[in-house]
TORKOL-4160 file (C-alpha; in steps of 0.2 Angstrom, whole numbers, padded with zeros to 4 digits, m for minus):
243
<pt num="1" X="0061" Y="0079" Z="0211"/>
<pt num="2" X="0045" Y="0078" Z="0209"/>
<pt num="3" X="0034" Y="0093" Z="0205"/>
<pt num="4" X="0015" Y="0094" Z="0204"/>
<pt num="5" X="0003" Y="0101" Z="0191"/>
<pt num="6" X="m0011" Y="0111" Z="0203"/>
<pt num="7" X="m0030" Y="0114" Z="0194"/>
<pt num="8" X="m0022" Y="0106" Z="0178"/>
<pt num="9" X="m0023" Y="0090" Z="0171"/>
<pt num="10" X="m0010" Y="0091" Z="0159"/>
<pt num="11" X="0007" Y="0101" Z="0160"/>
<pt num="12" X="0010" Y="0118" Z="0151"/>
<pt num="13" X="m0011" Y="0120" Z="0149"/>
<pt num="14" X="m0006" Y="0138" Z="0146"/>
<pt num="15" X="0002" Y="0131" Z="0128"/>
<pt num="16" X="m0015" Y="0116" Z="0127"/>
<pt num="17" X="m0020" Y="0116" Z="0113"/>
<pt num="18" X="m0016" Y="0129" Z="0100"/>
<pt num="19" X="0004" Y="0119" Z="0106"/>
<pt num="20" X="0003" Y="0105" Z="0110"/>
<pt num="21" X="0016" Y="0097" Z="0104"/>
<pt num="22" X="0029" Y="0107" Z="0113"/>
<pt num="23" X="0017" Y="0105" Z="0129"/>
<pt num="24" X="0022" Y="0088" Z="0125"/>
<pt num="25" X="0039" Y="0088" Z="0120"/>
<pt num="26" X="0043" Y="0096" Z="0136"/>
<pt num="27" X="0035" Y="0082" Z="0149"/>
<pt num="28" X="0042" Y="0068" Z="0137"/>
<pt num="29" X="0061" Y="0078" Z="0144"/>
<pt num="30" X="0054" Y="0078" Z="0162"/>
<pt num="31" X="0051" Y="0062" Z="0162"/>
<pt num="32" X="0067" Y="0057" Z="0152"/>
<pt num="33" X="0076" Y="0067" Z="0167"/>
<pt num="34" X="0065" Y="0057" Z="0182"/>
<pt num="35" X="0056" Y="0068" Z="0188"/>
<pt num="36" X="0040" Y="0064" Z="0193"/>
<pt num="37" X="0025" Y="0072" Z="0189"/>
<pt num="38" X="0011" Y="0074" Z="0203"/>
<pt num="39" X="m0004" Y="0082" Z="0188"/>
<pt num="40" X="m0022" Y="0086" Z="0194"/>
<pt num="41" X="m0015" Y="0091" Z="0214"/>
<pt num="42" X="m0014" Y="0103" Z="0225"/>
<pt num="43" X="m0001" Y="0103" Z="0239"/>
<pt num="44" X="m0008" Y="0108" Z="0254"/>
<pt num="45" X="0004" Y="0107" Z="0270"/>
<pt num="46" X="0025" Y="0108" Z="0266"/>
<pt num="47" X="0033" Y="0103" Z="0279"/>
<pt num="48" X="0055" Y="0098" Z="0286"/>
<pt num="49" X="0053" Y="0081" Z="0275"/>
<pt num="50" X="0039" Y="0077" Z="0265"/>
<pt num="51" X="0024" Y="0087" Z="0256"/>
<pt num="52" X="0005" Y="0081" Z="0256"/>
<pt num="53" X="m0005" Y="0083" Z="0243"/>
<pt num="54" X="m0025" Y="0084" Z="0241"/>
<pt num="55" X="m0029" Y="0065" Z="0236"/>
<pt num="56" X="m0018" Y="0061" Z="0252"/>
<pt num="57" X="m0003" Y="0054" Z="0246"/>
<pt num="58" X="0015" Y="0061" Z="0251"/>
<pt num="59" X="0032" Y="0062" Z="0247"/>
<pt num="60" X="0048" Y="0062" Z="0251"/>
<pt num="61" X="0057" Y="0080" Z="0251"/>
<pt num="62" X="0073" Y="0087" Z="0257"/>
<pt num="63" X="0071" Y="0104" Z="0248"/>
<pt num="64" X="0055" Y="0111" Z="0243"/>
<pt num="65" X="0053" Y="0123" Z="0229"/>
<pt num="66" X="0035" Y="0133" Z="0228"/>
<pt num="67" X="0034" Y="0141" Z="0211"/>
<pt num="68" X="0016" Y="0150" Z="0218"/>
<pt num="69" X="0012" Y="0165" Z="0202"/>
<pt num="70" X="0015" Y="0181" Z="0207"/>
<pt num="71" X="0005" Y="0194" Z="0218"/>
<pt num="72" X="0004" Y="0211" Z="0217"/>
<pt num="73" X="0001" Y="0222" Z="0233"/>
<pt num="74" X="m0005" Y="0240" Z="0236"/>
<pt num="75" X="0007" Y="0256" Z="0234"/>
<pt num="76" X="0003" Y="0270" Z="0248"/>
<pt num="77" X="m0006" Y="0284" Z="0238"/>
<pt num="78" X="m0013" Y="0271" Z="0224"/>
<pt num="79" X="m0027" Y="0262" Z="0234"/>
<pt num="80" X="m0041" Y="0271" Z="0223"/>
<pt num="81" X="m0033" Y="0265" Z="0207"/>
<pt num="82" X="m0047" Y="0253" Z="0199"/>
<pt num="83" X="m0041" Y="0234" Z="0199"/>
<pt num="84" X="m0045" Y="0218" Z="0191"/>
<pt num="85" X="m0047" Y="0203" Z="0204"/>
<pt num="86" X="m0029" Y="0202" Z="0202"/>
<pt num="87" X="m0024" Y="0216" Z="0208"/>
<pt num="88" X="m0016" Y="0225" Z="0195"/>
<pt num="89" X="m0020" Y="0242" Z="0193"/>
<pt num="90" X="m0033" Y="0242" Z="0175"/>
<pt num="91" X="m0025" Y="0255" Z="0160"/>
<pt num="92" X="m0031" Y="0260" Z="0143"/>
<pt num="93" X="m0027" Y="0257" Z="0126"/>
<pt num="94" X="m0014" Y="0271" Z="0128"/>
<pt num="95" X="m0008" Y="0262" Z="0145"/>
<pt num="96" X="m0018" Y="0280" Z="0156"/>
<pt num="97" X="m0026" Y="0272" Z="0172"/>
<pt num="98" X="m0044" Y="0270" Z="0169"/>
<pt num="99" X="m0054" Y="0286" Z="0172"/>
<pt num="100" X="m0036" Y="0297" Z="0173"/>
<pt num="101" X="m0028" Y="0309" Z="0160"/>
<pt num="102" X="m0011" Y="0311" Z="0169"/>
<pt num="103" X="m0005" Y="0293" Z="0180"/>
<pt num="104" X="0003" Y="0282" Z="0170"/>
<pt num="105" X="0004" Y="0260" Z="0174"/>
<pt num="106" X="0016" Y="0248" Z="0162"/>
<pt num="107" X="0022" Y="0233" Z="0169"/>
<pt num="108" X="0016" Y="0217" Z="0178"/>
<pt num="109" X="0006" Y="0229" Z="0191"/>
<pt num="110" X="0000" Y="0233" Z="0177"/>
<pt num="111" X="m0020" Y="0226" Z="0166"/>
<pt num="112" X="m0017" Y="0233" Z="0149"/>
<pt num="113" X="m0028" Y="0225" Z="0138"/>
<pt num="114" X="m0021" Y="0215" Z="0123"/>
<pt num="115" X="m0022" Y="0223" Z="0105"/>
<pt num="116" X="m0028" Y="0204" Z="0095"/>
<pt num="117" X="m0040" Y="0199" Z="0109"/>
<pt num="118" X="m0045" Y="0215" Z="0123"/>
<pt num="119" X="m0039" Y="0202" Z="0139"/>
<pt num="120" X="m0024" Y="0207" Z="0152"/>
<pt num="121" X="m0008" Y="0206" Z="0146"/>
<pt num="122" X="0008" Y="0195" Z="0149"/>
<pt num="123" X="0016" Y="0200" Z="0162"/>
<pt num="124" X="0036" Y="0194" Z="0156"/>
<pt num="125" X="0048" Y="0207" Z="0153"/>
<pt num="126" X="0047" Y="0207" Z="0135"/>
<pt num="127" X="0027" Y="0216" Z="0136"/>
<pt num="128" X="0035" Y="0226" Z="0151"/>
<pt num="129" X="0048" Y="0237" Z="0139"/>
<pt num="130" X="0037" Y="0235" Z="0125"/>
<pt num="131" X="0025" Y="0244" Z="0137"/>
<pt num="132" X="0036" Y="0257" Z="0147"/>
<pt num="133" X="0044" Y="0264" Z="0126"/>
<pt num="134" X="0024" Y="0265" Z="0125"/>
<pt num="135" X="0022" Y="0275" Z="0142"/>
<pt num="136" X="0036" Y="0284" Z="0139"/>
<pt num="137" X="0032" Y="0292" Z="0122"/>
<pt num="138" X="0012" Y="0294" Z="0125"/>
<pt num="139" X="0021" Y="0308" Z="0141"/>
<pt num="140" X="0030" Y="0319" Z="0127"/>
<pt num="141" X="0016" Y="0317" Z="0114"/>
<pt num="142" X="0006" Y="0323" Z="0129"/>
<pt num="143" X="0019" Y="0338" Z="0137"/>
<pt num="144" X="0022" Y="0343" Z="0118"/>
<pt num="145" X="0004" Y="0343" Z="0114"/>
<pt num="146" X="0003" Y="0328" Z="0105"/>
<pt num="147" X="m0009" Y="0313" Z="0103"/>
<pt num="148" X="m0006" Y="0299" Z="0113"/>
<pt num="149" X="m0007" Y="0282" Z="0103"/>
<pt num="150" X="m0014" Y="0265" Z="0109"/>
<pt num="151" X="m0003" Y="0252" Z="0114"/>
<pt num="152" X="0002" Y="0240" Z="0101"/>
<pt num="153" X="0015" Y="0227" Z="0104"/>
<pt num="154" X="0004" Y="0210" Z="0098"/>
<pt num="155" X="0022" Y="0197" Z="0104"/>
<pt num="156" X="0031" Y="0186" Z="0099"/>
<pt num="157" X="0029" Y="0169" Z="0105"/>
<pt num="158" X="0035" Y="0159" Z="0124"/>
<pt num="159" X="0051" Y="0150" Z="0125"/>
<pt num="160" X="0058" Y="0137" Z="0139"/>
<pt num="161" X="0075" Y="0130" Z="0140"/>
<pt num="162" X="0077" Y="0111" Z="0146"/>
<pt num="163" X="0096" Y="0101" Z="0149"/>
<pt num="164" X="0105" Y="0098" Z="0140"/>
<pt num="165" X="0104" Y="0116" Z="0130"/>
<pt num="166" X="0086" Y="0107" Z="0126"/>
<pt num="167" X="0071" Y="0118" Z="0124"/>
<pt num="168" X="0052" Y="0123" Z="0118"/>
<pt num="169" X="0049" Y="0139" Z="0108"/>
<pt num="170" X="0034" Y="0146" Z="0100"/>
<pt num="171" X="0037" Y="0160" Z="0088"/>
<pt num="172" X="0021" Y="0167" Z="0079"/>
<pt num="173" X="0012" Y="0152" Z="0078"/>
<pt num="174" X="0029" Y="0139" Z="0074"/>
<pt num="175" X="0033" Y="0128" Z="0083"/>
<pt num="176" X="0051" Y="0122" Z="0089"/>
<pt num="177" X="0061" Y="0108" Z="0100"/>
<pt num="178" X="0079" Y="0106" Z="0105"/>
<pt num="179" X="0093" Y="0114" Z="0101"/>
<pt num="180" X="0084" Y="0123" Z="0088"/>
<pt num="181" X="0073" Y="0129" Z="0101"/>
<pt num="182" X="0085" Y="0133" Z="0113"/>
<pt num="183" X="0097" Y="0142" Z="0102"/>
<pt num="184" X="0081" Y="0153" Z="0096"/>
<pt num="185" X="0076" Y="0156" Z="0113"/>
<pt num="186" X="0095" Y="0163" Z="0114"/>
<pt num="187" X="0096" Y="0175" Z="0101"/>
<pt num="188" X="0075" Y="0181" Z="0108"/>
<pt num="189" X="0086" Y="0187" Z="0125"/>
<pt num="190" X="0102" Y="0193" Z="0118"/>
<pt num="191" X="0092" Y="0204" Z="0102"/>
<pt num="192" X="0081" Y="0214" Z="0116"/>
<pt num="193" X="0098" Y="0213" Z="0131"/>
<pt num="194" X="0097" Y="0234" Z="0134"/>
<pt num="195" X="0114" Y="0236" Z="0124"/>
<pt num="196" X="0123" Y="0228" Z="0111"/>
<pt num="197" X="0138" Y="0222" Z="0124"/>
<pt num="198" X="0124" Y="0216" Z="0132"/>
<pt num="199" X="0121" Y="0206" Z="0120"/>
<pt num="200" X="0139" Y="0201" Z="0115"/>
<pt num="201" X="0142" Y="0194" Z="0131"/>
<pt num="202" X="0129" Y="0184" Z="0130"/>
<pt num="203" X="0132" Y="0178" Z="0115"/>
<pt num="204" X="0153" Y="0175" Z="0118"/>
<pt num="205" X="0147" Y="0168" Z="0135"/>
<pt num="206" X="0134" Y="0152" Z="0129"/>
<pt num="207" X="0140" Y="0150" Z="0114"/>
<pt num="208" X="0160" Y="0144" Z="0122"/>
<pt num="209" X="0146" Y="0133" Z="0132"/>
<pt num="210" X="0139" Y="0126" Z="0117"/>
<pt num="211" X="0157" Y="0124" Z="0109"/>
<pt num="212" X="0162" Y="0117" Z="0124"/>
<pt num="213" X="0152" Y="0103" Z="0127"/>
<pt num="214" X="0150" Y="0097" Z="0105"/>
<pt num="215" X="0169" Y="0098" Z="0108"/>
<pt num="216" X="0167" Y="0084" Z="0122"/>
<pt num="217" X="0157" Y="0075" Z="0114"/>
<pt num="218" X="0167" Y="0069" Z="0100"/>
<pt num="219" X="0182" Y="0067" Z="0109"/>
<pt num="220" X="0172" Y="0059" Z="0121"/>
<pt num="221" X="0172" Y="0071" Z="0137"/>
<pt num="222" X="0191" Y="0074" Z="0136"/>
<pt num="223" X="0192" Y="0089" Z="0126"/>
<pt num="224" X="0197" Y="0104" Z="0140"/>
<pt num="225" X="0189" Y="0123" Z="0136"/>
<pt num="226" X="0203" Y="0136" Z="0137"/>
<pt num="227" X="0200" Y="0145" Z="0152"/>
<pt num="228" X="0191" Y="0163" Z="0154"/>
<pt num="229" X="0197" Y="0174" Z="0162"/>
<pt num="230" X="0184" Y="0181" Z="0166"/>
<pt num="231" X="0163" Y="0180" Z="0166"/>
<pt num="232" X="0158" Y="0196" Z="0160"/>
<pt num="233" X="0148" Y="0204" Z="0175"/>
<pt num="234" X="0134" Y="0208" Z="0158"/>
<pt num="235" X="0129" Y="0188" Z="0158"/>
<pt num="236" X="0113" Y="0183" Z="0165"/>
<pt num="237" X="0100" Y="0168" Z="0168"/>
<pt num="238" X="0091" Y="0166" Z="0154"/>
<pt num="239" X="0081" Y="0158" Z="0162"/>
<pt num="240" X="0063" Y="0159" Z="0164"/>
<pt num="241" X="0047" Y="0159" Z="0152"/>
<pt num="242" X="0044" Y="0171" Z="0140"/>
<pt num="243" X="0026" Y="0174" Z="0130"/>
C-alpha cells in the first residue's frame, strides 16, 4: 500500500507544528505497517494498474482510493447567497446567512467564524451538530422575540484511529498516543451519539473486541469469544477524524 501527500512535505500538516508528536507517531506506525509514503508530490493520472506521480514516478496499483477533500454544490434557489472561495455559504456569528435576517445555515456547507480564530470552523460532525443546536435555539428565540446568541463552541480536539486499536488524539491541547488515545476517541464518539442506547451499544460491541483481543494475546491467540446474537444496528463505523 502506498499513499501520496499532495503539496505537503510531511504527513498530517494540519497537526504541525503544534502537535508534531502525534503526527510523527501516526507516520511511524504507518511505515511500520508497510505503507509507502510519497510526500510532496501530486497524483497526475490513475490507470488500471498504476498511478502516475508529478515527480515522474509510477506506482503499481490494482486498487486506488482517492481522498481529495470535499466540494460544495450550489442548490437551486441559493445562487444569490454569499460564498467563500471554497463554495461555503458565509454565515455571521449567530449563524444567519451574511446580509440576511431570516435565512440560517449550519454544517459543512456553512462558513461559520470560529469563536477564537475568526476563521471558518472545521467541517466535521461535531461542529455541525453544535451549529445545528445553535441554529435551532436562535430560531426559537427569534420567534419568541428574544435576542439571538452567537456560536461559541471552540472544539475539543482531533483524533484518528490506527491499526491494532491504537490511535492519536489531541484533547484540549494535550497529546495522547497508543491504546489510551484510541479509548479516548471511542469514548468521545459514544458521548456524542444521538441516544444513550446507541452509545451503550457501541461501547458494548467495542468492549467485546477489546477483551477478546486481550485474552487472545494472553493465551497465544487460542481464545475464542462467545458468539454475539446480533450486531446492533446502532453500531457505526468510527473511522475518521474530528477536530
